[in-house]
C-alpha positions as CSV (number, residue, x, y, z in Angstrom):
1,M,94.6,115.8,118.1
2,S,90.9,115.8,118.0
3,T,88.7,116.5,120.9
4,E,86.0,114.3,119.8
5,A,85.3,111.1,121.8
6,R,86.0,108.0,119.7
7,A,83.5,105.3,119.5
8,P,84.8,101.9,120.7
9,L,86.1,99.6,118.0
10,S,83.9,97.0,116.5
11,L,84.8,93.4,116.3
12,L,85.3,93.7,112.4
13,D,87.5,96.8,113.0
14,E,89.6,94.9,115.6
15,V,90.0,91.9,113.3
16,L,91.0,93.9,110.1
17,C,93.5,96.0,112.3
18,T,95.0,92.9,113.6
19,A,95.1,91.3,110.2
20,L,96.9,94.4,108.7
21,A,99.4,94.4,111.6
22,I,100.1,90.6,111.2
23,G,100.5,91.0,107.5
24,A,102.9,93.9,107.5
25,V,105.0,92.1,109.9
26,L,105.1,89.0,107.9
27,V,105.9,90.9,104.8
28,T,108.6,92.9,106.7
29,L,110.4,89.9,108.2
30,L,109.9,87.0,106.1
31,P,111.4,87.1,102.7
32,A,109.0,84.2,101.4
33,A,106.0,86.3,102.3
34,R,107.1,88.9,99.7
35,G,106.9,86.8,96.7
36,M,104.2,84.8,94.7
37,S,102.1,81.9,95.9
38,A,99.2,79.7,94.5
39,F,96.9,82.8,95.5
40,G,98.9,85.4,93.8
41,W,101.2,88.1,95.0
42,L,101.3,87.6,98.8
43,P,101.9,91.3,99.9
44,M,98.8,92.3,98.1
45,W,96.9,89.7,100.3
46,L,98.8,90.2,103.6
47,V,98.9,93.9,103.5
48,G,97.0,95.4,100.8
49,M,93.6,93.7,100.9
50,P,93.2,94.2,104.8
51,A,94.3,97.9,104.4
52,V,91.6,98.4,101.7
53,A,88.9,96.6,103.7
54,W,89.7,98.6,106.8
55,W,89.6,101.8,104.9
56,G,86.3,100.7,103.4
57,L,84.9,99.9,106.7
58,H,85.6,103.5,107.7
59,G,83.6,104.9,104.7
60,F,86.6,105.6,102.3
61,A,87.3,108.8,104.3
62,L,90.4,110.6,103.1
63,P,92.4,112.6,105.5
64,R,91.5,116.4,105.7
65,R,94.3,118.9,104.8
66,A,94.5,122.3,106.3
67,A,93.9,123.9,103.1
68,E,90.6,122.1,102.7
69,L,89.5,123.6,106.0
70,E,90.1,127.2,105.0
71,P,87.4,129.0,103.0
72,V,88.0,129.1,99.1
73,S,88.3,132.5,97.5
74,I,85.9,133.1,94.5
75,S,89.0,134.4,92.2
76,S,90.7,131.1,92.6
77,T,87.8,129.1,91.3
78,S,86.7,131.4,88.4
79,R,87.2,130.1,84.8
80,R,89.7,131.5,82.5
81,T,88.3,134.3,80.2
82,R,90.3,133.7,77.1
83,P,88.9,131.5,74.2
84,Q,89.9,128.0,73.9
85,A,92.8,127.3,71.6
86,R,92.1,125.9,68.1
87,R,94.3,123.5,66.1
88,R,95.9,125.3,62.9
89,A,94.5,124.2,59.6
90,R,96.9,121.8,57.8
91,P,97.1,121.4,54.1
92,A,95.4,118.3,52.7
93,R,97.6,115.2,52.0
94,R,98.2,114.3,48.4
95,T,96.3,111.0,47.5
96,E,97.8,110.4,44.0
97,A,101.2,108.5,43.9
98,R,104.2,110.3,42.3
99,R,105.4,108.9,39.1
100,A,109.2,108.3,38.3
101,A,110.2,110.2,35.2
């Protein structure tokens, strides 16, 4: 848990969170909400769009992993010292057609 104090939720944050929760409940409980409608695929509109909007409201922040918080060693970020691989030379294709004897 973080020891930082969280800012109070804004009105838009509350609306998007509520829309996401209602959409998830509808898609989970109503089979008709899992299908297509005149607006397209309903789970995208009921769950996906509010989730992306809520994520966008928070600045597209990705969750931090413990590995990202540790300092990175220089040896793991260095490039390889070997040269790049090259393709083998192939013989040219014959362009003239073979004739039957």
